[in-house]
Phi, psi and omega in degrees: 000148184285155176264008179288171182301138182286157179260156175080182181264135183199133170078166179216203181292328177231094186291350184253003180281108180069026183288128176232123184236123184222136172282106187275337182201153179219156182208156175252119185228167175249127176236116184054045176067015177242136180287139178222147170259127179240154182231142172260115184260121177267122181242127181226146174228168182304329186256347182195167177211159180202171180230140175233151178257129179224138172287150178299330179293337175293325176295318180294321178294321177297319177303313179294319182296327182270358182302318180295322180296314182292322180295319181293325178291318179296322181291333180273359177082018179293159180210172179064220181291345181255006184247148180257354182290145174085001179267116182287165177290156176294126181291141178285171175293136177305126183301332180292334177291313179294323181292334183276347182290144182247114178291343180288338179217071186294343180264003181296146178295150180290145172284168179300320180294317179296319180298318179297318180292324178293319177297320178297319178298316180297313183297321178297317179293321180295316180297317179296315182297318180297319181288321181291328179286347176280350178266115187303315183297323178286317181297324184267003183287149178302324182292325177289320177301317180294321179300321184270348187240327187297133181073029182302131176061030177238126176257113178303149184306324183290351180248013187269358180219045181240164177267142181239151163261119182259154186239126178233131180068011177082352185231305186292141180226155175206150180259130183198168180284174185293327183295324181264351185245272183297330183304330181289344180265355185241147178285155176289170179300321179296318179294323177297318179296320179296320178298317180296319179296320179296320179296319179296320179295320180294323180291327181285336182282000000 
């Protein structure tokens, strides 16, 4: 992920006050003829909420980036919300899911087997993310802030016409297009413009 200024609205004076982070939707897509699992992460705070799109490999990169933080906490004997011991690595995407994807028809609906594997990928990533966010040092790190904030409320063009499996209540899932699925988690173009105008007004004051 880039270190340039993030897009969209994200965060406040205390980014961890009432923070709730949930993978709201997942999809299997082709990027440069290679299959990837991507996740739409819903981030909410008492005063605002936003959604970011992340590749599953971003979760693995985050896991590696936070390894030093967790190792130092474990070495210092920390525990509870301040300890890094006992947190497993983020599980990778099941290789059979990537192997089953067909580049000849990237827009084809997922099979039942693919959907089950995609759900497993999402749940594994969600469990890891929830546990890592329980560690204060990891949650408050700049790399985690960027992971949860960069590109807020922006859907890259390559993800604007794909099918998602959305998650409600942590259990029920359904496969649907972006307009009926991920779209409900993202503001319209008009709402994005309004948010930008509000931000500009606040900066001028």
